[in-house]
N, C-alpha and C positions, 0 to 999 in steps of 0.2 A: 257262607254265601256272600258274594261280593255286591257292591252297590249296583253294578250293571245287571247282575242276576235279579236283584230285587226290582229294578226298573222294568226288566223284561216281564217278570211275573205280573206286575201291575198293569203293564200295557197289554199283555196277551189274555189275561183273565177277564171275567165279567166284572161289571161295576160293583157287584156285591162281594167280590173276593176281598180277602183281608190278608195282608202280609205283616207278620209279627216277628220282630227280631228279639231273640232271647239274649239279653246283654251279658249274662254271666256264663254263656256258652260260646262266647266270642274270644278270639285272641288277636292281638295286634302288637307290633313292636313298640317298645318303650326305650327311650334313650335319656339318660340323666341330664344331658346338656342340650340336645336338639329339640325333642318334643315328646309328647305322649300320644302315640298313634292310637291307642285304645280310646282315649277321650275324644280324639278327633273323629274316629270311626263312629262312636255313639252319637256325636253331634250330627254327622252326615245322615245316619240312619233315622234320627228324629225328623229330618226333613223329608225323607222319601218313603219310609215305612208307615203303615197305619198305626203301629204301636211299637214301643221298645220296652219290654217287660223283663223282670227277673224270672228265673225258673219257678220260684215259689208263687209268683203272681200267675204264671201260666197254669201251673198245676191247680191252683185255687179256682180258676175259671172253668176247669174241666170237671169240677165238682165231684 
């Protein structure tokens, strides 16, 4: 899911909707000299999603 898709979900759904990004289910480019795209993506998701959790954290909340 991209940042624009998350923004659309937050805009289109009711105020009680929640968008959670599962951080260890994401991929992003990493380059040894230019940057870490994965780290940059997680920082961006922290700003726009309701939560950024690991798979284990998500499974634990499902009880």
